[in-house]
C-alpha positions in Angstrom: 133.9 47.4 -27.7 130.5 45.5 -28.1 130.9 44.1 -24.5 131.3 47.6 -23.1 128.3 48.8 -25.1 126.3 45.8 -23.8 127.4 46.6 -20.3 126.2 50.2 -20.5 122.9 49.2 -21.9 122.3 46.7 -19.0 123.3 49.4 -16.5 120.9 51.9 -18.2 118.0 49.4 -18.1 118.7 48.5 -14.5 118.7 52.2 -13.5 115.4 52.8 -15.3 113.9 49.8 -13.6 115.0 51.1 -10.2 113.6 54.5 -10.9 110.3 53.0 -11.9 110.1 51.1 -8.6 110.9 54.3 -6.6 108.3 56.4 -8.5 105.5 57.2 -6.0 101.9 56.1 -6.8 99.6 58.8 -8.1 96.9 60.2 -5.9 96.8 61.1 -2.2 97.2 59.2 1.0 96.3 60.6 4.4 97.8 58.5 7.1 96.6 59.3 10.6 98.2 58.2 13.8 96.0 59.3 16.7 95.9 58.5 20.4 92.9 58.6 22.7 90.3 57.5 20.3 88.4 54.2 20.8 88.8 51.4 18.3 86.1 51.5 15.5 85.4 55.2 16.0 84.3 56.4 12.6 86.0 59.3 10.8 84.5 61.1 7.7 86.3 63.1 5.1 84.3 66.2 4.1 85.0 68.3 1.0 84.5 71.8 2.4 84.0 73.5 -1.0 81.3 71.0 -2.2 79.8 70.4 1.3 79.9 66.7 0.6 81.3 63.7 2.4 83.6 61.8 0.0 84.9 59.0 2.2 84.7 57.4 5.7 86.7 54.9 7.6 87.3 53.6 11.2 90.3 53.8 13.5 92.0 50.6 14.8 95.1 50.5 16.9 95.4 54.3 16.7 95.7 54.3 12.9 93.4 55.0 9.9 93.9 56.4 6.4 92.1 57.9 3.5 93.2 57.3 -0.2 92.1 58.8 -3.5 93.0 61.0 -6.4 92.2 64.6 -7.0 92.4 66.7 -10.1 92.7 69.9 -8.1 93.5 70.3 -4.3 90.7 71.3 -2.0 90.3 72.2 1.7 88.7 69.4 3.7 87.7 68.4 7.2 88.2 65.1 8.9 85.8 64.6 11.8 84.1 62.1 14.0 80.5 61.7 15.0 81.2 63.7 18.2 82.2 66.7 16.0 85.9 66.7 16.8 87.5 67.8 13.6 90.7 68.6 11.8 91.0 71.0 8.8 93.6 70.2 6.2 94.3 70.4 2.4 93.8 67.3 0.3 96.3 67.2 -2.6 98.0 64.3 -4.3 100.9 63.1 -2.3 101.6 61.5 1.1 100.1 63.4 4.0 100.9 62.3 7.6 98.8 63.4 10.6 99.8 62.8 14.2 97.5 63.9 17.0 95.5 63.2 20.1 91.8 63.1 21.1 92.1 66.1 23.4 93.5 68.4 20.7 92.6 66.8 17.5 92.1 70.1 15.7 95.7 71.1 16.2 97.2 67.8 15.0 100.6 67.9 13.3 100.2 67.7 9.5 103.2 67.0 7.2 103.9 66.0 3.7 102.5 68.4 1.1 103.1 72.1 0.2 99.6 73.4 0.9 99.5 71.8 4.3 102.9 73.1 5.1 101.8 76.7 4.6 98.4 76.1 6.2 99.9 74.7 9.4 102.4 77.5 9.5 99.7 80.1 9.8 97.4 78.0 11.8 100.1 77.9 14.5 100.6 81.7 14.3 96.9 82.2 15.0 96.5 79.4 17.6 97.0 81.4 20.8 94.9 84.3 19.5 92.1 81.9 18.4 92.0 80.2 21.9 91.9 83.7 23.5 89.0 84.6 21.2 87.0 81.6 22.2 87.5 82.3 25.9 86.5 85.9 25.5 83.4 84.9 23.5 82.3 82.6 26.3 82.8 85.4 28.8 80.7 87.8 26.6 77.9 85.2 26.5 77.9 85.0 30.3 78.0 88.8 30.6 74.9 89.1 28.4 72.9 86.9 30.7 74.3 88.5 33.9 72.2 90.8 36.0 75.2 92.5 37.6 75.4 96.3 37.5 78.8 96.1 35.8 77.6 93.6 33.1 77.3 96.2 30.4 80.6 97.8 31.2 82.3 94.3 31.2 80.7 93.4 27.9 82.1 96.5 26.2 85.5 95.8 27.6 85.5 92.3 26.4 84.2 93.4 23.0 87.2 95.8 22.6 89.5 92.9 23.5 87.8 90.8 20.8 88.2 93.5 18.2 91.9 93.7 19.0 92.3 89.9 18.6 90.4 89.9 15.3 92.7 92.7 14.1 95.8 90.8 15.0 94.5 87.6 13.3 93.7 89.7 10.2 97.3 91.0 10.1 98.6 87.4 10.2 96.3 86.3 7.5 97.2 89.3 5.4 100.9 88.6 5.8 100.4 85.1 4.4 98.8 86.5 1.3 101.4 89.2 0.9 104.5 87.3 1.6 104.0 83.6 0.8 104.3 82.2 -2.7 100.9 82.4 -4.5 99.0 79.2 -4.0 95.4 77.9 -3.6 95.8 78.5 0.2 96.6 82.2 -0.2 94.1 82.9 -3.0 91.4 81.3 -0.8 92.5 83.4 2.2 92.1 86.5 0.0 88.7 85.3 -1.0 87.6 85.0 2.6 89.0 88.4 3.5 87.9 90.3 0.3 85.4 92.4 2.2 87.9 93.6 4.8 90.2 95.3 2.3 89.7 98.6 0.5 89.5 98.1 -3.2 93.0 99.4 -4.0 94.6 97.0 -1.4 92.5 94.1 -2.6 93.6 94.8 -6.2 97.2 95.1 -5.2 97.1 91.7 -3.4 95.1 90.1 -6.2 97.7 91.2 -8.8 100.3 89.1 -7.0 98.6 86.0 -8.3 99.3 84.4 -11.7 96.5 84.0 -14.2 95.7 80.4 -13.2 94.7 81.5 -9.7 93.0 84.7 -10.8 90.8 82.6 -13.1 89.8 79.9 -10.6 86.6 80.0 -8.6 88.1 82.1 -5.7 89.8 84.5 -8.1 86.7 85.1 -10.2 84.7 86.2 -7.1 87.5 88.5 -5.9 87.8 90.1 -9.4 84.0 90.6 -9.4 84.3 92.5 -6.1 87.1 94.6 -7.6 85.2 95.4 -10.8 81.9 96.3 -9.2 80.7 99.0 -6.8 78.7 98.1 -3.7 75.0 98.4 -4.6 73.2 100.9 -2.3 69.6 102.1 -1.9 68.7 104.1 -5.0 70.9 102.1 -7.4 69.5 100.1 -10.3 69.5 96.4 -9.7 71.9 94.1 -11.5 70.5 91.1 -13.3 71.5 87.6 -12.1 70.4 84.1 -12.9 70.5 80.6 -11.6 69.1 77.1 -12.1 65.6 76.2 -10.7 64.7 72.8 -9.4 63.6 71.8 -12.9 67.0 72.5 -14.4 65.9 75.7 -16.1 68.0 78.9 -16.1 65.9 81.7 -14.6 66.9 85.4 -14.5 65.9 88.0 -11.9 64.9 90.3 -14.8 62.0 88.0 -15.6 60.2 89.5 -12.6 60.8 93.1 -13.5 57.7 95.2 -13.2 56.9 93.9 -9.7 58.1 94.6 -6.2 60.8 91.9 -5.9 62.6 90.7 -2.8 66.0 89.3 -3.9 66.8 87.0 -1.1 70.2 85.3 -0.7 70.1 82.3 1.6 71.2 78.7 2.1 69.8 75.5 3.7 72.4 75.5 6.5 71.7 79.1 7.5 69.6 79.1 10.7 68.4 82.8 10.4 67.5 82.2 6.8 65.4 79.2 7.6 63.7 81.1 10.4 62.7 83.9 8.0 61.2 81.6 5.4 57.9 81.1 7.1 57.5 84.9 7.2 58.3 85.1 3.4 55.7 82.4 2.8 53.1 84.4 4.6 54.0 87.7 2.8 54.1 86.0 -0.6 50.6 84.6 -0.1 49.3 87.9 1.2 50.8 90.3 -1.4 51.6 88.3 -4.5 48.3 89.1 -6.2 49.0 92.9 -5.9 52.5 92.8 -7.4 54.9 91.3 -4.9 57.3 88.5 -5.8 60.4 86.8 -4.4 63.6 85.6 -6.1 65.4 83.3 -3.7 69.1 82.7 -4.6 70.8 79.9 -2.8 74.5 79.9 -2.0 74.4 76.2 -1.1 77.3 74.1 -2.2 75.2 70.9 -2.0 72.2 70.9 -4.4 70.5 68.0 -2.6 70.5 70.0 0.7 69.0 73.0 -1.2 66.2 70.9 -2.8 65.4 69.4 0.6 65.1 72.8 2.3 63.0 74.2 -0.6 60.5 71.4 -0.1 60.5 71.5 3.7 60.1 75.3 3.9 57.3 75.4 1.2 59.2 77.7 -1.1 57.0 77.9 -4.1 58.1 81.2 -5.6 61.2 81.5 -7.9 64.0 79.7 -6.2 67.4 79.1 -7.9 70.9 77.9 -7.2 74.3 78.4 -8.8 76.5 75.4 -9.6 79.4 77.4 -8.1 77.6 77.6 -4.7 79.2 79.9 -2.2 81.8 80.9 -4.9 79.1 82.3 -7.2 79.9 85.5 -9.1 76.1 86.2 -8.9 76.1 86.9 -5.2 79.5 88.6 -5.6 77.8 91.2 -7.9 75.7 92.2 -4.8 78.8 92.1 -2.6 77.1 89.6 -0.3 79.3 89.0 2.6 77.1 87.0 4.8 73.6 85.5 4.7 70.7 86.2 5.0 71.0 89.2 2.7 68.2 90.8 0.8 67.4 93.6 -1.6 63.9 95.0 -2.2 63.5 96.2 -5.8 60.7 98.3 -7.0 58.9 97.8 -10.4 61.2 100.3 -12.0 64.2 98.1 -11.1 65.5 100.4 -8.3 66.7 99.1 -5.0 64.6 100.7 -2.3 65.6 98.7 0.8 68.2 96.3 2.0 68.2 93.4 4.6 64.6 93.9 5.8 63.1 91.0 7.7 60.0 90.2 9.6 57.7 93.1 10.4 60.1 95.7 8.9 59.7 94.1 5.4 55.9 94.0 5.6 55.8 97.6 6.8 57.9 98.7 3.8 55.6 96.8 1.5 52.5 98.4 3.0 54.2 101.8 2.6 54.9 101.2 -1.1 51.4 99.7 -1.7 49.7 102.8 -0.2 52.0 105.2 -2.0 51.2 103.6 -5.4 47.6 102.9 -4.7 47.9 99.1 -5.3 
């Protein structure tokens, strides 16, 4: 009897030891097998949410890999110095990528749940996306053409583009409505939040369990659902952010002046082009009651600090630690930047998205009306 018991114990220990050996290592591994790239070509791994490079490596004999550990999965981009890139999800587990230099962006990705669903819908949109790129190029040529039919051709192409965008929207909506709730689908709903009516947005949002509704994507979506779009004549909503000295500053601190609430980011070309005009207007009208509250949607604080210094932004300038996922910009239903709201001393929004000369004309009109 003791011999049988001893035998069972040995078998049990052996089984546990084997299981321990088979247990996969924690963290993620992205193993890439790529053809067409020259040896020593450098690849970088970019965290798209933070806007930061987190790793880099070089390819040899068609192979390279990235390793690490993440607390929460995130969407990322692997790209080379010549801007060829591949989008994927980084999550703990083994991820295998097979591709070629010519079509690196559509490489095969296998190994983890988020990448499985991502690739599924990437492939559904592939032909449409390629057609969209082709039509966009034709539209650019049409705009520079001196042909008599150029305008007619442009309108025709634009209609085709709208049809493609509508079909892509349907595919992305289906992923949200039919797939098991995940970080991929909640992020898709975040990106499309402005394209749904509130009832539809709320219906789709309610499919997600609390852990997704409470994350950074869900919080922004919920803010859109709970708040009405601010229009001219509405009272402003107070928001706040951190200035370059680490202090929390609120928009309400400027109440009693004409304030331009300006949403921008360091990577936004039109925003940066407008900054010299804002510098000029601030210098010209600040003494008679005009101020600016610049709110950055940058994900990278260092990029924001560098842009603030380079563009000579010396008025109130703040950033939110949540970057592009800030609930503050969501309160104003900011869909794209630049976006701005001109607020009068009584706290009423009197204009939206004015730039250049139109902004100065509005300021002059208000100054003359109020005898400033």
